[in-house]
Structures are given as structure tokens and as C-alpha cells.
RODO-579070 format. One line per 5 residues: for each residue x, y, z of N, C-alpha, C, O. Coordinates in pm, 1 decimal, padded with zeros to 6 digits, always signed. Layout:
N
X:Y:Z:X:Y:Z:X:Y:Z:X:Y:Z  ...
//
This chain:
146
+00085.7:-00117.3:+00000.0:+00000.0:+00000.0:+00000.0:+00090.3:+00123.7:+00000.0:+00181.1:+00135.7:+00082.3  +00063.9:+00215.0:-00093.4:+00147.5:+00335.0:-00098.7:+00100.6:+00439.4:+00003.1:-00002.9:+00423.1:+00067.7  +00178.9:+00546.8:+00015.8:+00149.9:+00649.6:+00117.0:+00015.8:+00718.3:+00093.8:-00057.3:+00745.5:+00189.0  -00016.9:+00746.5:-00031.8:-00143.0:+00815.2:-00061.3:-00261.8:+00728.4:-00021.1:-00355.5:+00776.9:+00042.5  -00258.4:+00601.1:-00057.6:-00365.4:+00508.2:-00018.9:-00378.4:+00502.2:+00132.6:-00489.1:+00506.7:+00186.2
-00266.0:+00492.2:+00201.0:-00266.6:+00484.5:+00347.7:-00323.3:+00613.3:+00408.1:-00398.2:+00608.2:+00505.7  -00287.8:+00728.8:+00350.5:-00340.8:+00856.8:+00401.0:-00492.6:+00862.1:+00390.9:-00559.3:+00909.0:+00483.1  -00547.4:+00814.5:+00279.9:-00692.7:+00817.5:+00262.0:-00758.8:+00716.8:+00356.3:-00852.8:+00751.4:+00427.8  -00710.6:+00593.8:+00356.7:-00771.4:+00489.3:+00439.6:-00765.7:+00523.3:+00588.6:-00859.4:+00493.2:+00662.6  -00656.6:+00585.8:+00632.8:-00642.7:+00623.1:+00774.2:-00696.4:+00763.3:+00801.5:-00686.6:+00813.0:+00913.7
-00752.0:+00825.8:+00701.3:-00798.5:+00964.6:+00705.5:-00690.5:+01053.6:+00766.5:-00708.0:+01115.6:+00871.4  -00579.7:+01056.5:+00696.1:-00464.9:+01138.2:+00731.3:-00409.6:+01103.2:+00868.9:-00385.5:+01190.0:+00952.8  -00390.7:+00974.4:+00888.7:-00322.9:+00914.2:+01004.7:-00407.7:+00905.5:+01131.3:-00357.4:+00861.3:+01234.6  -00532.5:+00945.4:+01126.8:-00618.7:+00928.6:+01244.4:-00632.6:+00779.5:+01275.9:-00639.7:+00740.7:+01392.5  -00636.3:+00697.4:+01173.0:-00648.0:+00553.2:+01192.2:-00528.0:+00490.3:+01259.4:-00534.5:+00375.0:+01302.0
-00418.4:+00564.0:+01269.7:-00299.1:+00512.3:+01337.0:-00300.7:+00537.6:+01487.3:-00209.6:+00494.7:+01558.1  -00402.7:+00606.5:+01536.4:-00414.7:+00629.0:+01680.4:-00432.6:+00493.7:+01747.4:-00509.0:+00409.8:+01699.6  -00362.9:+00472.8:+01856.9:-00358.8:+00340.5:+01920.1:-00495.0:+00294.9:+01972.5:-00533.4:+00179.9:+01951.6  -00567.6:+00382.4:+02039.5:-00695.4:+00344.4:+02100.7:-00811.7:+00416.3:+02032.6:-00807.0:+00537.8:+02013.1  -00913.8:+00342.8:+01997.3:-01040.0:+00394.3:+01942.1:-01021.1:+00486.1:+01820.4:-01072.5:+00598.0:+01819.7
-00948.8:+00440.9:+01718.8:-00930.0:+00528.4:+01601.9:-01061.0:+00560.9:+01531.0:-01074.7:+00670.4:+01476.4  -01157.0:+00469.6:+01530.2:-01286.4:+00496.4:+01467.0:-01362.9:+00605.7:+01538.8:-01430.2:+00686.7:+01475.2  -01353.1:+00608.5:+01669.5:-01419.3:+00712.3:+01748.5:-01353.9:+00848.2:+01722.6:-01423.1:+00948.8:+01706.4  -01221.7:+00850.7:+01718.7:-01152.5:+00976.0:+01688.1:-01186.1:+01024.1:+01547.8:-01208.4:+01143.4:+01527.1  -01190.2:+00933.2:+01451.2:-01224.3:+00971.4:+01313.5:-01366.6:+01025.5:+01306.0:-01392.8:+01122.5:+01234.8
-01458.3:+00963.2:+01379.1:-01597.2:+01010.7:+01381.5:-01603.8:+01150.6:+01441.6:-01677.1:+01236.5:+01392.5  -01527.1:+01173.1:+01548.0:-01524.2:+01304.7:+01611.8:-01470.4:+01411.1:+01515.9:-01527.4:+01519.6:+01504.8  -01361.2:+01379.8:+01447.1:-01303.5:+01474.9:+01351.1:-01402.3:+01503.3:+01238.6:-01417.3:+01618.0:+01196.5  -01469.9:+01399.2:+01189.6:-01569.9:+01418.8:+01084.1:-01682.4:+01509.0:+01132.9:-01728.1:+01596.0:+01058.8  -01727.6:+01489.8:+01256.1:-01833.7:+01574.2:+01311.7:-01786.9:+01718.7:+01324.5:-01861.8:+01812.1:+01295.8
-01664.3:+01736.0:+01367.0:-01608.1:+01870.3:+01380.3:-01600.1:+01939.9:+01244.0:-01638.3:+02056.2:+01230.8  -01551.0:+01869.1:+01144.5:-01542.1:+01924.8:+01009.6:-01682.2:+01958.9:+00958.1:-01705.3:+02068.0:+00905.9  -01773.9:+01865.5:+00973.2:-01908.6:+01883.2:+00918.1:-01984.1:+01997.1:+00986.7:-02069.4:+02061.0:+00925.1  -01953.0:+02022.5:+01113.5:-02019.0:+02131.0:+01185.2:-01993.9:+02265.3:+01116.8:-02078.6:+02354.5:+01119.9  -01877.7:+02278.4:+01055.7:-01841.2:+02406.0:+00993.3:-01877.7:+02413.2:+00845.0:-01848.6:+02513.0:+00779.1
-01940.0:+02310.0:+00793.0:-01989.9:+02313.7:+00655.3:-02134.8:+02362.6:+00662.0:-02217.5:+02300.0:+00728.3  -02166.5:+02472.6:+00594.9:-02303.3:+02526.6:+00602.6:-02407.8:+02423.4:+00559.9:-02379.2:+02334.5:+00479.8  -02527.8:+02436.0:+00613.6:-02637.1:+02344.7:+00578.8:-02693.4:+02379.6:+00441.6:-02807.1:+02424.7:+00427.7  -02611.4:+02357.4:+00343.3:-02648.4:+02376.3:+00203.6:-02653.3:+02237.1:+00141.2:-02555.6:+02162.4:+00147.9  -02765.2:+02202.7:+00081.6:-02781.4:+02070.1:+00022.8:-02669.2:+02038.9:-00075.5:-02610.5:+01930.8:-00070.3
-02639.2:+02131.4:-00163.9:-02537.2:+02107.2:-00266.3:-02399.3:+02092.1:-00203.4:-02324.4:+02001.2:-00239.3  -02365.7:+02179.5:-00110.8:-02233.2:+02175.9:-00048.4:-02214.1:+02049.1:+00034.9:-02114.6:+01978.5:+00018.4  -02309.0:+02019.9:+00124.3:-02294.5:+01901.0:+00208.0:-02298.7:+01773.2:+00125.0:-02223.3:+01679.7:+00151.8  -02385.7:+01768.1:+00025.0:-02392.9:+01649.2:-00059.6:-02262.8:+01629.5:-00137.1:-02216.7:+01516.4:-00153.2  -02203.5:+01738.5:-00185.1:-02077.3:+01730.6:-00259.2:-01964.6:+01676.5:-00172.0:-01889.1:+01588.8:-00214.0
-01954.0:+01729.3:-00050.5:-01850.7:+01681.4:+00042.8:-01873.4:+01533.8:+00074.6:-01779.3:+01454.5:+00075.2  -01998.0:+01497.8:+00100.8:-02031.9:+01359.5:+00132.7:-02002.9:+01266.6:+00015.2:-01941.5:+01161.3:+00033.0  -02046.0:+01304.2:-00103.2:-02024.0:+01221.0:-00221.9:-01874.7:+01202.7:-00250.0:-01831.1:+01093.6:-00286.8  -01797.9:+01307.8:-00233.0:-01652.8:+01300.2:-00251.5:-01592.2:+01197.3:-00156.1:-01511.4:+01114.0:-00197.2  -01631.0:+01203.1:-00030.0:-01578.9:+01108.1:+00069.2:-01626.4:+00965.0:+00041.6:-01550.4:+00869.8:+00059.2
-01750.4:+00950.3:-00000.8:-01802.6:+00816.8:-00033.2:-01721.8:+00756.6:-00149.3:-01682.2:+00640.2:-00143.9  -01698.2:+00834.7:-00251.9:-01620.8:+00785.3:-00366.9:-01478.6:+00748.1:-00326.0:-01427.6:+00643.1:-00365.3  -01415.0:+00834.0:-00247.4:-01281.1:+00802.6:-00196.7:-01282.9:+00672.2:-00117.2:-01198.7:+00584.6:-00137.2  -01379.3:+00661.0:-00027.7:-01386.9:+00543.5:+00058.8:-01405.9:+00415.0:-00018.8:-01332.2:+00318.6:+00001.6  -01504.2:+00412.5:-00108.0:-01528.0:+00290.7:-00186.1:-01407.5:+00256.0:-00273.1:-01366.7:+00140.1:-00280.3
-01351.5:+00356.1:-00338.3:-01238.6:+00329.8:-00427.2:-01119.1:+00272.5:-00350.9:-01064.3:+00169.4:-00389.9  -01079.0:+00338.2:-00243.4:-00959.0:+00293.7:-00172.9:-00981.7:+00167.1:-00091.0:-00888.0:+00089.9:-00071.0  -01102.3:+00144.4:-00043.8:-01131.3:+00016.1:+00022.0:-01129.4:-00097.3:-00080.1:-01086.7:-00208.6:-00049.4  -01175.7:-00068.6:-00201.2:-01169.5:-00168.3:-00308.8:-01023.6:-00198.7:-00343.8:-00985.4:-00315.2:-00355.4  -00943.5:-00095.5:-00360.3:-00800.8:-00113.7:-00389.7:-00735.0:-00195.5:-00279.7:-00657.1:-00286.7:-00307.3
-00766.6:-00162.7:-00155.4:-00711.0:-00236.3:-00041.3:-00750.7:-00383.8:-00049.5:-00667.7:-00471.3:-00025.1  -00876.8:-00412.0:-00083.6:-00923.8:-00550.9:-00089.9:-00858.4:-00627.6:-00204.7:-00838.7:-00748.7:-00194.4  -00824.5:-00558.9:-00313.4:-00758.7:-00624.7:-00426.5:-00620.0:-00676.7:-00390.0:-00572.2:-00775.4:-00445.9  -00557.8:-00609.3:-00296.8:-00423.2:-00649.2:-00255.9:-00426.7:-00769.3:-00162.1:-00323.3:-00818.6:-00117.0  -00550.1:-00815.7:-00133.8:-00573.7:-00937.8:-00056.5:-00503.1:-00937.5:+00080.2:-00437.4:-01034.2:+00118.7
-00518.7:-00827.9:+00150.2:-00465.7:-00823.4:+00285.0:-00546.7:-00917.0:+00373.5:-00666.2:-00936.8:+00351.7  -00481.3:-00973.7:+00472.6:-00543.7:-01077.1:+00556.2:-00667.5:-01026.7:+00628.9:-00770.3:-01094.4:+00628.4  -00660.5:-00911.1:+00690.6:-00770.8:-00856.1:+00768.8:-00852.6:-00762.9:+00679.6:-00804.1:-00656.5:+00641.1  -00975.0:-00800.9:+00646.4:-01055.4:-00723.6:+00551.8:-01096.4:-00585.4:+00601.5:-01105.6:-00492.6:+00521.1  -01121.0:-00568.9:+00730.3:-01161.1:-00438.5:+00784.2:-01078.3:-00407.4:+00908.5:-01129.5:-00407.2:+01020.4
-00949.2:-00381.1:+00886.8:-00862.8:-00353.2:+01002.2:-00898.2:-00220.0:+01067.9:-00957.1:-00132.4:+01004.7  -00862.5:-00206.1:+01192.6:-00895.5:-00086.4:+01269.1:-00837.5:+00041.6:+01213.5:-00891.9:+00149.5:+01236.9  -00727.7:+00031.4:+01140.2:-00666.7:+00155.0:+01090.1:-00744.7:+00217.3:+00975.3:-00725.6:+00335.2:+00945.8  -00831.7:+00141.8:+00909.8:-00916.0:+00201.1:+00804.6:-01031.2:+00274.5:+00873.1:-01118.6:+00213.1:+00934.2  -01029.1:+00407.1:+00861.4:-01132.1:+00488.3:+00927.1:-01208.0:+00578.4:+00830.9:-01296.5:+00652.8:+00873.3
-01175.2:+00573.0:+00702.2:-01251.0:+00652.6:+00604.7:-01399.0:+00613.3:+00609.9:-01486.5:+00696.1:+00584.5  -01426.3:+00487.7:+00642.5:-01564.7:+00442.2:+00652.2:-01638.3:+00507.5:+00768.3:-01756.3:+00540.6:+00755.9  -01570.1:+00526.4:+00881.1:-01631.5:+00597.0:+00993.5:-01656.5:+00744.1:+00959.8:-01757.8:+00801.4:+01000.1  -01564.7:+00803.6:+00886.8:-01581.7:+00943.4:+00845.8:-01707.5:+00956.9:+00760.0:-01788.7:+01047.0:+00781.3  -01722.8:+00867.2:+00663.3:-01840.3:+00870.7:+00575.4:-01968.5:+00846.2:+00654.9:-02066.7:+00918.5:+00638.3
-01967.6:+00745.4:+00740.5:-02086.3:+00714.8:+00820.9:-02126.6:+00830.9:+00910.4:-02245.2:+00860.7:+00924.9  -02027.7:+00896.3:+00970.2:-02057.7:+01010.6:+01056.5:-02111.9:+01127.1:+00974.4:-02203.4:+01196.6:+01018.6  -02057.1:+01148.7:+00857.0:-02106.8:+01257.3:+00771.4:-02250.4:+01230.7:+00727.7:-02330.9:+01323.5:+00720.5  -02282.8:+01106.6:+00698.8:-02421.6:+01072.8:+00664.4:-02511.4:+01100.5:+00784.9:-02621.7:+01153.1:+00769.4  -02464.9:+01065.6:+00904.0:-02542.4:+01087.8:+01027.1:-02575.4:+01234.5:+01049.5:-02676.4:+01267.2:+01111.8
-02490.2:+01322.7:+00998.5:-02503.8:+01466.1:+01023.6:-02561.4:+01543.5:+00905.6:-02573.3:+01665.8:+00911.3  -02596.8:+01473.3:+00799.8:-02640.2:+01537.8:+00676.1:-02761.9:+01627.8:+00699.0:-02871.9:+01579.8:+00726.3  -02740.2:+01758.4:+00687.4:-02843.0:+01862.6:+00697.1:-02918.6:+01866.8:+00830.1:-03027.2:+01924.4:+00836.4  -02863.4:+01806.9:+00936.8:-02930.6:+01820.1:+01066.5:-02899.8:+01959.5:+01121.9:-02803.5:+02023.0:+01078.9  -02979.7:+02007.0:+01216.0:-02955.4:+02140.7:+01272.1:-02816.9:+02150.7:+01335.8:-02766.7:+02054.3:+01393.7
-02756.7:+02267.4:+01324.2:-02623.6:+02291.0:+01382.1:-02637.3:+02317.7:+01532.1:-02609.1:+02427.3:+01580.7  -02680.8:+02215.7:+01602.5:-02696.9:+02222.9:+01748.2:-02603.7:+02120.7:+01812.0:-02591.9:+02007.7:+01764.8  -02538.2:+02161.4:+01919.0:-02448.0:+02070.3:+01988.4:-02522.0:+01943.6:+02031.5:-02467.8:+01833.5:+02022.2  -02645.1:+01959.4:+02078.4:-02722.2:+01843.4:+02124.0:-02751.1:+01746.3:+02009.4:-02745.9:+01624.9:+02028.8  -02781.4:+01798.4:+01890.3:-02808.0:+01712.6:+01774.4:-02681.0:+01640.5:+01731.0:-02684.8:+01522.0:+01697.9
-02569.6:+01711.0:+01731.1:-02442.9:+01650.0:+01691.8:-02397.8:+01544.5:+01792.6:-02349.2:+01438.1:+01754.3  -02413.8:+01574.1:+01919.9:-02376.6:+01475.3:+02022.4:-02463.5:+01350.4:+02013.1:-02413.1:+01238.4:+02022.2  -02594.1:+01369.6:+01994.8:-02684.1:+01255.8:+01981.0:-02645.0:+01172.2:+01859.4:-02637.1:+01049.7:+01868.3  -02620.8:+01237.0:+01746.9:-02580.9:+01165.5:+01625.6:-02449.9:+01091.2:+01647.5:-02435.5:+00976.5:+01604.9  -02355.1:+01155.2:+01713.0:-02225.9:+01092.6:+01739.4:-02242.9:+00965.2:+01822.7:-02189.1:+00860.2:+01787.7
-02317.3:+00974.9:+01932.3:-02331.6:+00858.9:+02020.6:-02413.7:+00746.4:+01957.2:-02380.6:+00629.0:+01973.9  -02519.2:+00780.8:+01885.4:-02598.7:+00676.2:+01818.8:-02514.7:+00607.9:+01710.9:-02513.1:+00485.3:+01700.7  -02445.2:+00688.2:+01631.0:-02362.8:+00629.9:+01524.5:-02255.4:+00538.3:+01582.3:-02236.3:+00426.8:+01533.7  -02185.8:+00584.1:+01684.7:-02079.1:+00501.0:+01743.2:-02137.8:+00372.7:+01802.1:-02078.2:+00265.8:+01788.7  -02253.2:+00382.2:+01866.7:-02318.1:+00261.9:+01921.0:-02346.3:+00161.6:+01808.9:-02311.3:+00044.1:+01819.4
-02410.0:+00209.3:+01701.8:-02444.4:+00120.5:+01591.1:-02319.9:+00065.6:+01522.5:-02318.0:-00050.4:+01481.5  -02216.4:+00147.3:+01509.8:-02094.8:+00103.5:+01442.6:-02017.5:+00001.0:+01526.1:-01959.0:-00092.5:+01471.4  -02017.5:+00018.4:+01655.1:-01943.1:-00073.6:+01741.5:-02016.9:-00205.3:+01759.9:-01956.9:-00312.1:+01747.9  -02146.5:-00198.8:+01788.8:-02222.0:-00321.1:+01820.6:-02284.5:-00387.4:+01697.1:-02316.4:-00506.3:+01700.9  -02301.9:-00313.4:+01589.5:-02353.4:-00366.6:+01462.7:-02474.1:-00459.5:+01480.1:-02466.4:-00577.8:+01447.1
-02584.6:-00406.6:+01531.4:-02702.1:-00492.2:+01549.6:-02762.1:-00536.8:+01416.3:-02755.7:-00465.0:+01316.6  -02819.1:-00654.3:+01416.6:-02899.4:-00708.5:+01307.0:-02829.6:-00708.5:+01172.3:-02719.0:-00760.7:+01158.5  -02895.2:-00649.2:+01072.7:-02844.7:-00656.1:+00936.3:-02719.1:-00571.8:+00915.4:-02649.4:-00590.0:+00815.5  -02688.9:-00480.9:+01006.2:-02565.3:-00402.4:+00993.2:-02445.9:-00497.7:+00998.4:-02348.2:-00479.8:+00925.6  -02454.2:-00597.8:+01084.0:-02346.3:-00696.0:+01094.6:-02331.6:-00774.8:+00964.7:-02219.8:-00799.8:+00919.6
-02443.4:-00814.0:+00904.8:-02438.0:-00894.4:+00782.2:-02385.1:-00815.6:+00663.1:-02315.9:-00870.7:+00577.5  -02417.1:-00688.3:+00657.8:-02374.8:-00603.5:+00545.8:-02222.6:-00594.4:+00537.3:-02167.5:-00581.0:+00428.0  -02154.8:-00601.3:+00650.5:-02009.2:-00587.0:+00649.4:-01938.8:-00703.9:+00580.4:-01819.3:-00695.8:+00552.3  -02011.0:-00811.6:+00553.1:-01950.6:-00928.8:+00490.2:-01949.3:-00923.2:+00337.4:-01901.0:-01016.3:+00272.9  -02001.2:-00816.3:+00279.3:-01995.0:-00800.5:+00134.3:-01848.4:-00784.8:+00096.3:-01774.2:-00712.4:+00162.7
-01807.3:-00850.9:-00008.1:-01666.9:-00851.3:-00048.3:-01623.3:-00729.6:-00126.7:-01699.0:-00634.0:-00143.7  -01501.0:-00734.5:-00173.7:-01438.8:-00632.0:-00258.9:-01428.0:-00495.7:-00192.0:-01428.5:-00393.3:-00260.3  -01418.3:-00492.9:-00060.9:-01405.5:-00366.5:+00010.8:-01536.8:-00293.8:+00032.5:-01541.1:-00194.2:+00104.8  -01644.2:-00342.2:-00029.3:-01774.5:-00277.0:-00017.5:-01827.9:-00289.2:+00125.2:-01882.6:-00193.1:+00179.4  -01812.4:-00404.7:+00185.2:-01861.3:-00427.0:+00321.5:-01795.9:-00336.1:+00424.4:-01857.6:-00297.7:+00523.8
-01668.7:-00301.9:+00398.6:-01597.6:-00210.5:+00489.2:-01673.9:-00078.7:+00498.8:-01687.8:-00022.1:+00607.2  -01723.1:-00030.6:+00385.5:-01795.8:+00095.9:+00382.3:-01942.8:+00081.2:+00421.1:-01998.6:+00167.6:+00488.7  -02004.9:-00028.0:+00378.2:-02151.1:-00039.4:+00389.1:-02203.0:-00044.9:+00532.1:-02308.7:+00011.9:+00559.6  -02133.2:-00110.7:+00624.3:-02185.5:-00115.6:+00760.5:-02191.1:+00024.6:+00821.0:-02282.2:+00055.7:+00897.9  -02094.9:+00108.1:+00786.8:-02095.0:+00245.4:+00838.4:-02197.4:+00332.7:+00766.2:-02257.4:+00421.6:+00826.6
-02216.9:+00307.6:+00638.3:-02318.2:+00382.1:+00563.5:-02457.3:+00349.8:+00616.7:-02538.5:+00440.0:+00636.7  -02485.0:+00222.7:+00639.4:-02615.7:+00184.5:+00695.2:-02632.7:+00242.5:+00835.4:-02738.8:+00295.3:+00868.5  -02528.6:+00232.7:+00917.5:-02535.1:+00291.1:+01052.7:-02559.2:+00441.3:+01045.4:-02634.2:+00496.3:+01126.0  -02495.7:+00507.8:+00948.9:-02514.7:+00651.4:+00931.0:-02656.7:+00687.3:+00892.5:-02713.1:+00783.2:+00945.1  -02715.7:+00610.3:+00800.0:-02854.3:+00637.9:+00759.3:-02952.7:+00613.8:+00873.9:-03045.7:+00692.1:+00893.1
-02933.1:+00507.9:+00948.9:-03021.2:+00481.1:+01063.9:-03009.7:+00594.5:+01165.0:-03110.2:+00642.2:+01217.6  -02886.9:+00637.3:+01191.7:-02865.1:+00748.4:+01284.6:-02933.0:+00875.0:+01233.9:-03000.0:+00944.5:+01310.3  -02916.2:+00905.1:+01106.5:-02976.9:+01024.8:+01048.2:-03128.8:+01023.4:+01063.1:-03188.8:+01124.9:+01098.6  -03190.5:+00909.7:+01036.4:-03336.4:+00899.3:+01049.9:-03380.4:+00924.5:+01193.7:-03479.4:+00993.7:+01217.5  -03307.1:+00868.4:+01289.2:-03340.0:+00888.5:+01431.9:-03325.0:+01035.3:+01470.4:-03413.7:+01093.2:+01533.1
-03213.0:+01094.6:+01432.8:-03187.0:+01235.1:+01472.4:-03285.0:+01329.5:+01405.2:-03333.1:+01423.2:+01469.0  -03315.7:+01307.6:+01278.8:-03415.5:+01392.0:+01210.5:-03551.4:+01376.5:+01278.9:-03623.4:+01474.6:+01297.4  -03586.2:+01253.6:+01316.1:-03712.8:+01230.7:+01385.8:-03721.7:+01305.2:+01517.4:-03829.9:+01348.6:+01556.9  -03610.1:+01320.5:+01585.4:-03609.8:+01389.5:+01715.0:-03604.5:+01541.6:+01698.6:-03671.7:+01613.9:+01772.2  -03525.8:+01590.5:+01603.1:-03501.9:+01734.7:+01592.4:-03585.5:+01806.2:+01487.1:-03574.9:+01928.1:+01473.8
-03667.9:+01734.4:+01412.2:-03751.6:+01804.8:+01313.7:-03897.9:+01782.2:+01338.8:-03981.9:+01834.1:+01265.3
//
């Protein structure tokens, strides 16, 4: 894996943090997203860019047939999932905290079909469990705050 691939997969070395790299990546994503205005075009563009990066580099990683399909250092998936969780929600600390905790709960414990989705091959499963967790979180937070 070259340096550029590693930078994307670790989201600029956040994935190299020894303890809870996914939680740190989710926090950084929430912090970044808080400062992106609630503009449909702007937030969707940032989200789509990250989704494309994530799928592409997770696919590249899977092609190299590394032993561990979803190692802890890959955190681009957490970044994408957290961004989905925050898509166009109100810029309130309470909404962001709720989204953060729900997303992390779903991502860590992977209840029901979230667990099964991660088994899709070709690097897709690495991204999909976080994408599904992000959408579930978004629906819950929108239901509470709108």
C-alpha cells in the first residue's frame, strides 16, 4: 500500500491512533461537518466526494488481498458514516452529540443486518456497515429534531 492510499484509508493518520481510532475519526468528521453550512449542494458534494474516496480505496485495499478485511486503521468508513449521520441536521451541539453517540453505538455493536452487510466482499462491506449505521442514525436524529 502506498502512502497516498494509506493517508486516505487512515484519514490522514487518524487511523494510526492506538486506542479507538474509529471514534476519533468520527469526532473529527463531526467537527469538520459542523463548519460546513447546511447547504444541500455543499454538504452532498462533500459527502459524495468522501463516499467515492472510501469505496475506491477500500476496493483497492481488498484487491491487494490483505489478511484482515476491515482492520482498525481504516477509518474513512467511519468518516463517511458520521457525515451521513449529520447530513443537513440542525447545527446544534445536542443534535451532533446525539448523532455521534448513536452512530458510534451502531458502528461498534452492529445490530442485526448491519453486521451482515459488512460481509460483502471487494471492500464494499468495509464501507456499507458504516453507511447503513449513518442512515439509521440520520433517520433517528431527524425524527427527534424536526
